[in-house]
C-alpha positions as CSV (number, residue, x, y, z in Angstrom):
1,X,92.7,7.2,27.5
2,X,92.9,10.9,26.6
3,X,93.6,13.3,29.5
4,X,90.3,15.2,28.8
5,X,88.3,12.0,29.0
6,X,90.0,11.0,32.2
7,X,89.3,14.5,33.7
8,X,85.6,14.3,32.8
9,X,85.2,10.8,34.0
10,X,86.9,11.7,37.3
11,X,84.7,14.9,37.5
12,X,87.9,16.9,38.0
13,X,86.8,20.4,37.2
14,X,90.3,21.9,37.6
15,X,91.9,19.4,35.2
16,X,89.1,20.0,32.7
17,X,89.6,23.8,32.8
18,X,93.4,23.4,32.6
19,X,93.0,21.6,29.3
20,X,91.1,24.5,27.7
21,X,93.0,27.1,25.7
22,X,92.3,30.7,26.7
23,X,90.7,31.3,23.3
24,X,88.7,28.1,23.1
25,X,85.5,28.2,21.1
26,X,82.6,26.1,22.4
27,X,79.8,25.2,20.1
28,X,76.7,24.0,22.0
29,X,74.1,21.6,20.6
30,X,71.4,23.9,22.0
31,X,72.6,27.4,21.3
32,X,72.9,29.2,18.0
33,X,76.1,31.2,18.7
34,X,79.4,29.7,19.8
35,X,80.8,30.7,23.2
36,X,84.3,32.1,23.2
37,X,86.9,31.8,26.0
38,X,88.0,29.6,28.8
39,X,85.9,31.2,31.6
40,X,82.5,30.7,29.9
41,X,83.4,27.3,28.5
42,X,84.5,26.0,31.9
43,X,81.4,27.3,33.5
44,X,79.2,25.6,30.8
45,X,81.1,22.3,31.3
46,X,80.5,22.5,35.1
47,X,76.8,23.1,34.5
48,X,76.7,20.1,32.1
49,X,78.2,17.9,34.9
50,X,75.4,19.1,37.2
51,X,72.7,18.4,34.5
52,X,73.8,15.0,33.1
53,X,73.1,11.9,35.0
54,X,74.8,8.5,34.4
55,X,77.4,10.2,32.0
56,X,79.7,7.7,30.3
57,X,82.1,7.9,27.4
58,X,81.5,4.8,25.3
59,X,84.0,5.4,22.4
60,X,87.1,7.5,21.7
61,X,88.2,8.2,18.2
62,X,91.4,10.1,17.3
63,X,93.2,11.1,14.2
64,X,96.8,10.0,13.8
65,X,98.4,13.3,14.8
66,X,96.3,13.4,18.0
67,X,95.0,17.0,17.3
68,X,91.4,15.9,16.7
69,X,89.4,13.7,19.0
70,X,85.7,12.5,19.0
71,X,84.4,11.2,22.3
72,X,81.1,9.5,22.1
73,X,78.9,9.5,25.2
74,X,75.6,8.5,26.7
75,X,73.8,10.2,29.6
76,X,70.4,10.9,31.0
77,X,68.8,14.3,31.2
78,X,65.5,14.7,33.0
79,X,64.7,11.0,32.5
80,X,65.6,11.0,28.8
81,X,68.4,9.0,27.4
82,X,70.8,11.1,25.3
83,X,73.6,10.1,23.0
84,X,76.2,12.6,22.0
85,X,79.7,13.3,20.8
86,X,82.3,15.8,21.9
87,X,84.5,16.9,19.0
88,X,87.7,18.3,20.3
89,X,90.6,20.0,18.4
90,X,93.9,20.7,20.2
91,X,96.3,23.5,19.5
92,X,100.1,23.2,19.3
93,X,100.3,23.3,23.1
94,X,97.9,20.4,23.6
95,X,95.0,22.7,24.8
96,X,91.5,22.4,23.5
97,X,90.9,25.4,21.1
98,X,87.7,24.1,19.5
99,X,85.0,22.1,21.3
100,X,81.8,21.1,19.5
101,X,79.0,19.0,21.0
102,X,76.3,17.2,19.1
103,X,73.4,15.3,20.8
104,X,70.4,13.1,19.8
105,X,67.5,12.4,19.9
106,X,65.6,15.7,19.6
107,X,63.5,15.0,22.7
108,X,66.7,14.7,24.8
109,X,68.2,17.7,23.1
110,X,65.1,19.7,24.1
111,X,65.4,18.4,27.7
112,X,69.1,19.4,27.7
113,X,68.2,22.9,26.5
114,X,65.7,23.3,29.2
115,X,68.0,22.0,31.9
116,X,70.9,24.2,30.7
117,X,68.6,27.2,30.5
118,X,67.9,26.8,34.2
119,X,71.6,26.9,34.8
120,X,72.2,30.1,32.8
121,X,72.4,32.6,35.6
122,X,74.9,30.5,37.5
123,X,76.9,29.9,34.4
124,X,77.1,33.7,33.7
125,X,78.0,34.5,37.3
126,X,80.8,31.8,37.3
127,X,82.2,33.0,34.0
128,X,82.2,36.7,35.1
129,X,83.9,35.8,38.4
130,X,86.6,33.8,36.5
131,X,87.1,36.5,34.0
132,X,87.6,39.1,36.8
133,X,90.1,36.8,38.5
134,X,92.0,36.4,35.3
135,X,92.1,40.2,34.7
136,X,93.3,40.8,38.3
137,X,96.1,38.2,37.8
138,X,97.1,39.9,34.6
139,X,97.2,43.3,36.3
140,X,99.3,42.0,39.1
141,X,101.7,40.4,36.7
142,X,102.1,43.6,34.8
143,X,102.6,45.7,37.9
């Protein structure tokens, strides 16, 4: 089992975030523009864990070099069954640098968009707080 899958299934937010590259690009199934950076991606993934019910990975597919993974999942959002896939690419250090999610059917994708929209203020606040903490750590290290 891949460490990311294990972290998600254990709902281990710290382990999930630790697997994200600082420059990760997250492409959402319900937003037009990709999100860039560990802070916002981690905040989005925490929100997803709040929104999804009965989340289960049902299949794991990897290429031979281990740099690309597809994790197929099922979940429930606002009473609607959703099927999806997390497409992950890993950099040379084993961190996720590209994360794309696709979901179906359309009715469940719409429910996901609504549920995540309701989380937006909290996502933005968590990402800003994390970014400030990272900047403070960098300033201390440079001092």
